[in-house]
Phi, psi and omega in degrees: 000139181295144177086356180266148177285168179298320179297318180296317179297322180295318181292320177294327177294320178296317178298318177298322178296321177298317179297317179294325177297318177296321177296321179297322177296324179292335183270023176289187182304137183287141171257164180301148179301136184273119179264130189252354169255151183243131173287111186271321180200161177226156174227114000296160181292150179300135177067013179278160174241118182244161187276325182232146180292134178284166176274342176205159176247134182244132176243126181242126184251172182282347178209173182299138179222164172224142184287146173275134183305129177064018180240007176243108192226154169236127179249125182283172180303331180272005178090358180272157177279123184239009179263142177273193180288121181288151175233152181244148176216085182070245183268005183242144175241132181244127181239114176298141178250117182255081180165157179224031180292149173271141181131196186264132177253144176249126177250119178245135184221150169216117183230166179250124181282172184297335180264020171080006181264143180283147176232125182226159179172187180203156174206168180235157166214161184233148176248121180082298179200155181287149176223185178300140180288125180295150181267157180218119176261151179056050179285342179067032182264009178240146176259139179297128181299331177296319179293313183294333174280325183291329183297309177297330176297315178299321178295318179299317178298320177296318177298318178299321177298317177302316180300318184279356178252303190294306181299308179301321180296318178298319178296316179297324182286322192238342186237350188282126178297137184297333184283343184273144178291146178256008188297309182289316175302327178296323177296321178299313181296316179296325175298318177299317177299319178296320179296319178296316179298315179298315180300319182293314178296321178295317179297321180296316180290314184295335180296335181295302178290333180296315181281326183273347179084015181265181177279173185293337178250033184283000175099187186248021186299330181256010184296324179299318179295320180293315180298325182280348180281168178298326177298309181295320179298318179299320180291322177294321175298319179301316179297319178296317178294326180297319177297315179297319179295318179300321178294317180295333184275347184305309179293328179296313182292331180273352182074027182244042177102213183079011182243020176286165183303316181294317179301316182294322179295315180296315181296318179296320179295316179297318181295316180297318179297321179293317181296324181297337180293339177293303178296335179291345179249019182221203184306317185303329182294342182243013181284165179300332177234076190302315183299315179296315182297320180296313181296314181297318180293323177297317177299320179300314180294315180297316180298318178299314183293322178296313184293303184291320178297322176295321177299319179300316181293319179297311185287321184281333188226300194296318182295338181260331188255330182283150178282168179300321179294317180295318178297325178298331177272325186284313190297319177299321178295314179299321180300320178292319177302312182298318179297319179294317180296318180294319178298317178295320177301314182296314181296315180296321178296320179296315180297315179300318181296318179297323181284312188275341181249297172087315185230158178294322179298320179293329179292317185266341188252007180233156178299317180300315180298320179292323175297321178298318179296319178296317179296321179296319179297317178296320180296320178298321179295316182289331175296320178298317179294320180296323178295323177295316178300317181296324179293326177295321179295316181295327181277356178057043181250004184295316182296323181281327183229066183295335181299322179297319180293319181297317180299316180297317180293320177298321178296318178301313183294318181300315182290320182290332174297319177295320177300319177299320178297316178298319179297322181296324176284322184301321183291347176266352181274152175292126178306147185301322180298320180288321179296322178294319177298318180298318179297319179297319181293318181292326182282339182287144182261171175205132183238132178215135181204152171254130181238131182257144170220165179299338186263332186199167166247128185246127173261125182246127175234125181234125184224123010261014183056046182218167178297150183101206183291137178223152174239135180238135175239131178242134178233127181255135179229157173296144188307126174071015181228178175254015182275127179301146179240124179289136181242131180280322185213135178247129176230127183226136173229158176221146182214157176234082186303322184297332180257007179076019179274116181286163181306133179246129177287132178256133179291133181244134177250121180282108185273324176206174183305328182244013186225127177228151181229158178208137174244131185202174179245141172249117189278346186212160176279164178136185180269099181272134178260123178252129179245127183241125175242119182245125176255122184257349177204188181297329186238348185260124174205157179212153182239136175230157182227139174230153177245129183240128175278115183260128180257176180274000000 
C-alpha cells in the first residue's frame, strides 16, 4: 500500500500469509457433503413388499425441505420414470406414482434442507414381489468436490470481511486519534466490504451446483430457484444492506463526521441486520429454537469481528503511530472492549453448543463435536494470550516495551485466523444433534414380508423390529391377488424359543376389514417367532408363522 513503511508492509504481508495458510487448510481433501436433514420415514417403507401399488410415495424428513427440480424421481421395474411432479409440505415430499407394475421400484431424491444444505439418497420398495433393482443414471446425488471445497473458502472470505469492517470501524469511530490519517485504515475497511460482497456473490453462485449436484461451471440454470429460496433472499438482502452501510461509512472513513447519535443508530441497525443474514443461511435457521440460535450466532459473529478487527487496527496502526499518551488512553478502553467481546464469544459458544450438541456422546462421537472441541482448545489458547496482553495494559508497560505487546497481538491474530478456518469448515458439517438423529434412524430396523397360505396372503410390517416399543401392521388379501380380504378374527402370538420365552398373546386392534394393528414391547434381542391365525368365516381359518431377527 502506498504511504506505508517497509515494516508496515512486511507485517501486512505476514497477516496475508496467515490468511492464505488458513485458506490452504480449507482446500484439503474433500469430505462428503454434509446433509443436515434426516429422512425419517417413507411411505411405502424402504425395502418393503406391498401387495398393491400406491398412488403416491411420501418422504418425511426431520426438518423442512424443498425438492430440487428434476432430482426427485421414481423408476419403475421396467426402468421407465413413473413419478410425477413432487410437491412439498414442510418436512414432507409427495411424489405421484403413475403406474401399477409388479416388481421393485427405485426412489431417488435430492432435496434442500432448511439450513440450505442438500440431502440426497435412494431407496426401493416392491409391489407383489421383489425384482431386479432398476438402474438410474445421472441421479445427481453427488456434490462436486470442487464446489464443496469452494463453499467454506467463500465463507472464510466473508468472515475475514466482517473482521476488516466491524472492528476497524468501531476503532475509527471511538478510539482513533484525530491527528492520524484515516487513508490506509479506510482502505482496510473498503477491502472488508469488498470481501463480504465477493463472498456473498460467490455463495449465491455456488449454491446452484451445490444443491443441483453439478460442477462448478454447470451454468445458471438453477439460479432462479436459488434466488427465490430463503437462502437467496437472505443473501440479496445482505448485498442491499452492504450498499447502504458503504454509503453511511463514507464520511466516517474520510473523517468528515458520520458519528452523530442518529448516524450511529442507523449504522448499527444496518450492521446488525446484515450480520443476522449469516445465521439465517446456516445451521441456526433449522435448530430446535431457531430464534434463539439466530440471535446467539449473530452475537458470536459480532463479538469475533470486534475482537479480531480491533487487534488488526492495534497491531497494524495504533501501536506504531499513536503516541505513548494516546496509547495510555486507548489501550484501557480497548482492553475492556476485548474482555466484553471475549465474554460474549464464550457465552454464545456455550449456548450454541448446548443447542447443536446436547449430549456428551454427541460431543465426542460426531465430527461436529470433534470440531467444536478443536475450536474450544484454540479458543482457550487465544484467551491465555489475551489475558497476557491485558496484564501488559494494566501494568502500563506497553509504551516502554511495545515489542512484548506486538508479539502477544500477533499470537492472538495467528490463532484466531486458524479459529476462523475451523469455523468455516464447521458450518458445513452436520450438527451433532442431527448426526445423532441420523444414526438413530440408520440403526433402526424395519421388517416387511408377504406370507402365503391357501386361505389368504398376509402382509406383515414390524417397526422398528428392535427391543422396546414396536408397532405391527397386518394386511390380508385374497390369495395371489391384491384384493382385500375381510377377516373376522385376528390372533397373534410371539415367542423367543432360544431364550425360553413361551408364546405371548399380542392385543390386536381391527382397523379395517383387512387391516389390523398392534403395539407391544419386545424385551430382548434374538429370533422372535410370530404366529398369525386369521379366521375369515365361521369355519375357515389358517395359521402362518414368520421369524424376525430383533436387534437392540
